[in-house]
N, C-alpha and C positions, 0 to 999 in steps of 0.2 A: 704736627709731630716735631718734637724738640730734637736738638742735635744729640743729646744723650740717648734718646730712644733709638735714633738711627745708628748710633755707635753700638748700642747693645744688640740691636738686630744684626748688624754686621759681624760682631764678635760671635754671636750664636750661630749664624750661618757658616762662619769660618770654622767653628767647632764641629758643626755637622759635617763639614768637609774633612775634618781630621778623622772622624769616625770612618768615613768612606776611604780616606787615605790609609788607615790601618788595615782594612780588609784588602785593598788593592796592593799594598806593600807586601803583606804576607803571601798573597797569591803570586805576586811578581817575583818575590824572593825564590820561591820554589821553582818557578819557570826559568828564572835566570840561572840558577844552579844547574838545572837539567840541560837547558839549551847551551849554556856556556861551556860545559864540559863535553857533552855527548852530541850536541847538534840535533837533538831530538825535539820535534815539534809535537808536544803532547796535548792533543785536542781533548783528552779525557781529564785534564787537570781540574776542571770545574767540578767533575764528579767526585774527585778525592776531597774537594772542599765540602761537597754535600755529605760525604761519609762522616766528616767531622761534625757537621751540623746535626745530622741524625743521631750521632753518638751522644751529643748533649741532650737531645730530646729524649732518647731512651734512658739516659742517666737520670733525667728529671722524673720520668715515669716510674723508674725503679725506686728512686728515693721517696716519692710520694706513697708508693705501695708499702715500703718498709716502715717508714715512720715520718710524720710531719716534720720532726726535728731534723731529719736527714737532709731535707731540702736546703737548709742553711749551709750545709757543708759539702754538698756533692759537686759543686761547679768546678773547683780546682782539679779534683780527681778526674772529672769528665773531660777536662781539657787535655790532661795527660793521656787518657784513653783515646781521645780523638786523634792525637798524634800517632799513638801506637797502632790503632786500627788502619789509619790511612797509610802508615809506613809499611805494615804487613801487606796490604793490598797492592801498594806500589812495588814491593819486592817480588810478589807473585807475578804481577804483570810484566815486569822486566825479565824475570826468569822464563816465563812461559812464551813471551812474544817479542818484546822489544829487542832482546839480545840477538835475535835472528835477522833483524832489519837495519842494523847499523850501516851507515853510508848509503842508505836508500831512503832519502827524506820523504819522497812522495808516498812510498809504501808505508812508512811510519806514520805519516799524517792520516792516511786512510784507515790504517789499523787502529790507531788511537781514537779516531772518530767512531769507528765501529764499537770499540770498548765503551765509549761515552754513551752511545745509544743503548747498548746492552745493560749498562749499569742503571740508566734511567728507567728501563723496563723492570729491572730487579727492584728498584725503589718503589715503583708503582705496585708491583705484585706483593712484596713482602711487608711494606710499611703502609702504602695507600697512596692514592693519587692526590689527595687533598693536602693543602699546606698545613703545617703544624708549627706550634711554638712551644718551647719548654717553659716550665715554671721557674722563673729566675729567683734566686734567694733574695731576701729582704734587703741585705746590705748592698745589692746592686741597683735597688730601686731609688727613686727620688732624684733630687738634684742639689747642687751646691750653688749658693747664691753669694758670690763675693761682694756684689754691690746690688742695690735696689734695681729691679727690672732686668737683671742678668742672671739667668738660670742655666747652669751647665750640668747636663745629666751625669750621674755618677757612673752609669754603665759605660759611657763614652770615655771617662777618665780611666776606667779599668782596662778597656780595650787598648787605649794608647799605652798604658803601662805594660800590658801583655806584649804588644808589638815591639816596644823598646827592648824588653827582655829577650824576645826571640831573635830580633835583628842583631842585638849585641852578642847573643850566644852563637849565631851563625858566623859573624865576623871573627869572633874569638876562636871558634873551631877551625875556620879556614886558615888562620895564621898561627895557631898555637898547638893544634892537635896533629897526630899522625895521619888521620884521615885528610885534614886540610893540606898537609904537605904532599900527600899522594895526589889530591885533586889538582893542586897548582902545578905539580910536575907533569901530570897527564895533559892539562890544558896547554902548558907551554910546549911540550914536545912528547907526543904519545909514544913514538918509536923509541926515543931515548929512555923514557920512563920504563918501558918494557925491558930494555936492555940492562938497566941497573937493578932489575928484580922486582919492580912494582907490578902487582897483578892488576892491570888496568880493567880487566873484566869485572873483578870483584869490586873495584873502586867505582865503576860505572853503576853496578847494581845497588851499592850502598848509597851512592849519590842520588840516584833516581828515587829510591825509597825515602830518603831524607827530604827531598823536594816534595814528594807526595805527602809526607807527614806534616810538613809546614803548611801545605794546603789544607790539611785536616784542622790545624790550629786556626787557620783563616776561617774555616767553617764554624768553629767554636765561637770566634769573635763575631761572626755574622749573625748568630742567633740572638745577640743582644740588641740588634738594630732592625731585624726583619724576620719574617716567618720563612720556614723551609719547605720546599716542595721538590718533586723529582727533577725539575729542570732549573732549580735555583742556581746551581753551579754554572750552567751554560750561559746564564745571563751576565756573568762576570768574566767569562773566558776571553771575550774580545777586548775588554778593558785591560785585563791582565797582560795580554799580548802587546797591547799598545804601550803599556808601562815598560815592558822589557825592550821593545823596539825603539821607543823614544829615548829611553835612558842609555841605550847602547848594550848590545848583547854581551854577556859575561861580565858586566860592570855592576857590582852591587851598589856602589855609590850612585850610579846613574839610575838604578831601580828606585832608590829612596827619593832622589830629587824628582824624577818623572812622576812617581806615584803621588807625591805631595802636590806638584803642579797641576796634574790632571784632576785630582780630587777637589782642590780648592777652586779651580776654574769652573768645574761643573757645578759645585755647590753654590758659589756666589752668583753665577749666571742663572741658575734655576730660580733664584729669588726674583729676578727681573723678567725672565722669559719662561715659557713652558718647558717641561722636562725634555721633550724631544728636541726642541730648538737649542737648548743648552748643550745637549750631546752633539748636535750638528756643529755648533760653534766651536766646541772643544776639539772635535775631530778635525775641523778645518784648520785650526791653529796648529795642530800636530802635523798635519800634512804639509802645510807651508814651511814649518821649521825643518821637517825631514827632507823637503826639496832642497833647502839651503845646506843642510848638514845630514846627508843620508846615512852616515855611520852612527848617528845618535849623539846624545849630549856628551857621553863619556865613553868613547870607543876604546876597547882593549886591543893592544897589539900582541898577538900570540902567533907562534909558529905551529903549523900542523904537520 
């Protein structure tokens, strides 16, 4: 095997890591926003991702039923619908349950775990227990070959572009919108934010719903690299929590850096080791680093 072949294999493995990075980052962004502002450990976050993935599948099914030509155009609209449906589900969950459990982290953890199990059963009952995959439009198929022997999948490029747009939108909203101003004020000092007229309860509800909506977009991205089943989201929830913890709670920059590091380490080590061993090695490295720096890579200093 020549040096060029090894280089091409390394680049393709690195790009496979970028696809995983995109899903982990979108999952981690939603968790970081929710945990950073509200201190809520949302064990059902993976199921909001699954809602987004199933939205893409149902959009694909509907497009095929309407017209074969609709398959080429449904995907962008289905991504928006994935955000909207996950946003609405998050809004309902916060209003019905989470708002009664603030400052009770153990109760919140158990309650969201119960929601996770309930949603998984709903998926099995109403959609089916088998894994499904949407029909992707033709423009997402195939690969781009910048050089001979190097094939980069187009759906991976699209997922990276989608992740960049969502991440940029979240950062812009946090620093340039009225919602972002309220979020930053609430994180900095909740009591003072209430004193100056900010409705922190509504801000919490909107933030929780937006975090869940971003998880829905992560589910839409996930459909381009894997099939969707009732427990698909739960397979990513541990990795998403690792991303947030490793990067530093409430730090979006830390979320980006840790998602990239975890995804690349896992993808490259999987080429040399079995998948389970790659995960063990990645987790071991994270544990060692957290022992040296327990606050994470980019800890945020906030007053409560």
